[in-house]
Each structure stands twice: as structure tokens, then as C-alpha cells.
C-alpha positions in Angstrom: -14.6 -6.7 -4.0 -14.2 -3.4 -2.4 -11.1 -1.3 -2.8 -9.4 1.0 -0.4 -7.1 3.9 -1.1 -4.5 4.4 1.6 -2.0 7.1 2.3 0.9 6.3 4.5 2.8 9.1 6.1 6.1 9.2 8.0 9.6 8.1 6.9 8.3 6.0 4.0 10.3 7.1 1.0 13.9 6.0 0.4 13.4 3.0 2.7 12.1 0.4 0.2 8.5 0.8 1.2 7.0 0.3 -2.3 9.0 -2.8 -3.1 8.3 -4.2 0.3 4.6 -3.5 -0.2 4.5 -5.2 -3.6 6.1 -8.3 -2.0 3.6 -8.3 0.9 0.5 -7.7 -1.3 1.6 -10.4 -3.7 2.2 -12.9 -0.9 -1.3 -12.1 0.5 -3.1 -12.2 -2.9 -4.1 -8.5 -2.7 -4.5 -6.6 -6.0 -3.7 -3.0 -6.7 -0.8 -0.6 -6.9 1.6 1.6 -4.8 3.4 4.8 -5.6 5.3 7.6 -3.9 3.7 11.1 -3.8 5.5 14.4 -4.3 4.8 15.4 -0.7 6.8 12.5 0.8 4.0 10.0 1.5 3.2 6.6 -0.1 -0.2 6.1 -1.7 -1.8 2.8 -2.6 -5.0 1.2 -3.9 -5.6 -2.2 -2.5 -8.4 -4.7 -3.0 -9.1 -8.4 -2.4 -10.2 -10.8 0.3 -11.1 -8.8 3.4 -8.8 -10.8 5.7 -5.9 -10.4 3.3 -6.5 -6.6 2.9 -6.6 -6.3 6.7 -3.4 -8.3 7.0 -1.7 -6.0 4.5 -2.9 -2.8 6.3 -1.7 -4.2 9.6 1.7 -4.9 8.1 1.8 -1.4 6.6 1.5 0.1 10.1 5.0 -1.2 10.8 6.4 -1.2 7.2 9.8 -2.4 6.3 12.7 -2.3 8.8 13.9 1.3 8.0 10.5 2.9 7.7 8.7 4.9 10.4 4.9 5.1 9.9 3.4 8.0 11.6 -0.1 7.8 10.1 -2.3 5.9 7.7 -5.4 7.5 6.2 -7.8 5.0 4.6 -10.9 5.5 2.5 -13.1 3.2 0.3 -12.5 3.4 -3.4 -13.3 1.4 -6.6 -11.1 -1.7 -6.9 -8.3 -1.6 -9.4 -9.0 -2.6 -13.0 -5.9 -4.8 -13.5 -5.0 -8.0 -11.7 -1.9 -8.3 -9.6 -0.1 -5.7 -7.5 2.3 -3.2 -9.2 4.6 -0.3 -8.3 3.6 2.9 -10.1 5.7 6.0 -10.8 5.6 8.9 -8.4 2.6 11.2 -8.7 
């Protein structure tokens, strides 16, 4: 299982993006975490079945109703150590 670290930029804080992403990832069976960053972006580590990860990334391009996603930067990373998908504190 390959992981991906993603950075989502735009109006993504204060719009429920992290909680929305936890719900979407859990629904799709994707593992990992999501957190806000101090510079206003959202960062996540995601891993799982390739089709499920791609479905989550596609959903993230739109985000929740109040979000505006301007850019997503994606890079390969080691998969998360813990099962499930959790919301982490801002870093």
C-alpha cells in the first residue's frame, strides 16, 4: 500500500474541510490523517486501495460546499502506521 501526502490550498480552513474529509475517507475505506497548517492550507496523508484513494482525491478537488480549492499538491509518502482516518491538530 502506497501513501500520498497531499496539500490542499484555497479557502479550506473554517469551512469544515477536515471533518468532511474524515467522513469521505472513512466511507471509502481510506486510511490516514488530515490537519490544518499554520499557513492556511489543509494537509493529509492518505493510503489504501488505489481506486478509493483516487476517489478521495477527486472529491477533494471540490471539497465541502463552502470550500474553494485552488490547488492540490500531491507526492508519494510512506503509508500511515495507524488504521482508520483521523483529524490531527494544526501543525
